[in-house]
Each structure stands twice: as C-alpha cells, then as structure tokens.
N, C-alpha and C positions, 0 to 999 in steps of 0.2 A: 504494500500500499504506499502511495506517495505521501510524503510528509505534508502536514497542514501548512499552507502559505498565508502569512498574516502581514498586512501592510499597516505600519504604525505611523501616524501623521500628526503633525501640529499645524492647525489651520489658523490663518489670521496673523494678527500682530503679537499674539501671545508668545513672548520669548523664553519662557520657562520650560525647559525640556528635560530636566533631571528625571521627573516621573516617567516620561515617555521612554527615556533610555533605560530606566530600571525595568520597566515592563518589557521592552524589547528584549533585553538580556534574559529575563526570567522566561519568556516564551521560547527563546532560542534554547535555553537550558532544559526546557520541557519537551524538547525534540521538534519544535516547529521551525520552519524557515521563515525568517523575519526580514522584511524590507522597511527600513526607516527612511522617511522621506526628508527628514530635516525640518528646520523652522520655516514659518511664513508661507505655507501652501495655501492655495485657493481651493475651494471645493472642486472646481473643475480639474485642477492639477491632481488632486487625491484620486478622483474617479478615473482619470486617464492613466495614472500609474497603476491602479488596481486592475484595469483592463490589460495593460501591457504585461503586468506581472502574473496574470492569471491567479489571483489570491482567492482564498476561501473565506477570509475575514478582513475587514478594515477596522482598526482600532484608532479612535481619535482622542487625543489628550487635550483638554480644554480647561483653562483657568481664567480666561478673560471675561466670562459672563455672557459670551455670545452663543451659548449652546443651543438656545431656542431658534437661532437663525442658522447656525452652522450644520447641525444634525439634519434638520428637514431639508436643507439645500443639497447636502451630500446624498441623502436618501432619494430625493427627487431625481437627481442626476444619474443615480444607480439604476433606478427604474427605467429612465429614458435610454440607458445604454445597455439594457438587458442584464444587469447584474442582480437578478432577482433571487438567485440562490447563494448570495454572498452575505454574511453577517456583518452588520454595521453595529459596533459596540464602541465603548470608550470609557472615559473617566475624567475626573477632575472635581472642581467645585460646582456641583450641580444640586440645587435644592430638590428634595424628595418629590414634591409636587410636580416639578418640571420633569423629572425622570419618569414618573407615571405618565404624564402627557405624551412624552416622547415614545415611550413603550407602546402606548395606544396607537401611535402613528405607524408602528411596525419596526421601530428601532430596538435594538437588543438591550440587554442589561447594561446600565451605566454604573461604574464603580467609583466609590468615594476614596479619597486619600486614606491610606492605611489599610486597604483591603489586602488580604493575603494573596500574594502573586500566584500561589498554587491554586487558589479558588478561581482566579481569572483564567488560568491555563485550562482548568477542568471544564469551566463554562464553555470555552471555545471548542475545545475537543468534543464535548457532548453535543454542542449545536451542530458542528460539522458532521458528526456521526449520524445525527437524526435527519439532517437535511440533505445528505449525500448518499442516501441508501441506494 
C-alpha cells in the first residue's frame, strides 16, 4: 500500500510556522509522506500543489483568525478541481463554534494547539482508510 501523502500549508500572512513544522515532522515520523508548502500561500496555491502532489490530505495551520475565510475558500477550490476524496483538516487558534460550523460545511476535524500529534496522525490515517476503500 502506498504511503499517505499530506500537504501541510500556511495560508495568508500568518508567519508563525513552528506548529506546522512540528506537525509535518510528526506525520512523517508516523510513516506519511509530507509536503510542506512554506509560508504565505494563497488558497489557489495550496489546491494547485495538492493536485500536483496527488495528496490524500491537506492540513492548514492557521493562527491569524482568518479560518472562516481560508477553510471555505480552499474547500470550494478543492470541489471545483475535483479533489472530493481529499481530506481538508488543520489546526490553530479556532473557536469551538467556528470548528463546528466548518465541520458542517464538510471540512474535517480542526485541532487546537497542544493536541497530541499521534491523535492527529491517527485521525488522518483513519479518514484515508475510510474514504479510499
């Protein structure tokens, strides 16, 4: 079985990437192939990279407060480009009510700072196993 491929991205002007790098390393250590886009990506750049890299999941790290704009925009672009079998997940400073609203739109679980990285890796593995049968 091919390894799970995950794109980890920082969208917008948020320049704090320590968490994204920790997650990228943890996912790699869990046996996944990780592509890290670096800082200041646009939603279009993230979705284009996901297409080019043939990923199973996109993880967006966001601390800027723009989550209610970024996640819906990335999700919309994913639908338009046919990435309907790719998980969109992420984490950062996201109020619980906003996480619920985003989940209702079709976006995966969003993780708060301090979440055990093994839990994030398990979530991605379980989602991919469920959706790629």
